[in-house]
N, C-alpha and C positions, 0 to 999 in steps of 0.2 A: 504494499499500500504506499509506503514512504517513497519508493521508487516512482510509482505512478504519479504521486503528488509533485515530486521534483521534476519529472519529465513534462508534466502538463504545464507547470509554471514556465519551465524553460522553453517549451514549444510556443507558448503564448507570447513570451517576451520576444522570441525570434519573429513571430508573425508581426508583432508591433513594430519592430525595428525595420523589417522588410517592407511593411505596408507604408510606414512613414517615409522611407527612402523613395519608394515608387511614387507616392503622391508628390513629394517635394521635387522629384526629377521632372514631373510633368507640369507643375504650376509655378515653380521657381521658389526662390528663397524669400518667402513672405509669411505673414500671419495668415493662417488658414481658418475659413469658416466651414465647419463640419456639421453633418447631420447623421444621426443614427436612429435606427428603428429596432424594436424588440429589445431584449437584453442580451448583450454580448460582453458583459463586463465580468468583474471578479465574482459576482454572485451567481453567474452561470458557468463558471469554470473553477479551477482550483485556486485562483488567486490573482490573475492579472487581466485576463479577458482577451478576446480575439479582436473584433472590430473596435471595441472600446479600448483595447490594448493599443491599437494604432493611435487613437486619440491621446491616450496616456503618454505614449512615446513622443508625440508632437508637443504635448505640454512640457515634458521633461526637456525638450530641445528649445523651448520658448518659441515655438512656431504655431501655437494654437491661439487664434483670435477669439473664436467662439465655438460653442458646441450646442446644438439643438437636438433634443430628444423628441421623437414622435411618440404619441401615447400608446400606439400599438394595440389597436382593437383586435379581437373582442376581449382579451384578457388584461389589457393595460400594463404589460410588462414594462413598457417605456416609462409610463407615469409612476408605476409603483417601485420599480427596481433601478432603471437607468438614471432616472432623475435623482434618486437618492445617492447613487454613486457620484454623479456630477457635483452635487452639493457637498458631499463629504470630502471630495478631493479638491474643492475650491477651484474647479475648472473655470476659466474665464468666459464671460458671456453666456453662461449656462442658462438655457431656457427650455421649456416644455410647450409643445404645441400639439393640437389635435391633428390626426393623420391627414385630414382633408385640407390643411393649411400648407402642406409641403410645397405645392406648386407656386403658391403666392409668395412664400418665403424665398424660393429660388428666383422668382421674377423681381421682387422688390428689394431684397437684401443681398442676393447673390450667395451661392454655395460653391465651395471648391470641391468637396467630396462628401 
């Protein structure tokens, strides 16, 4: 069990690093506006997260301008879990919106990934 825990965290950290590298290579060296749906953070994994792990890595590199969580209907994982993780980690520009607002957010505020 300990091996599985260590491996999951290690794999998630690698996903975070590779994802951050991939996004930064495409959009350049700037603060990024990110959006996430569902829960892909440490509450869904052994401790770091997959897609939210990428956001954590961007924050660690001081490249995160904002993070928006979609509520994720019908079970609201985004509003119940992801929003909690965003607040707990004091991620910049953290906000929660309903799923149907995603297109409006992209049009009016812009989203990098």
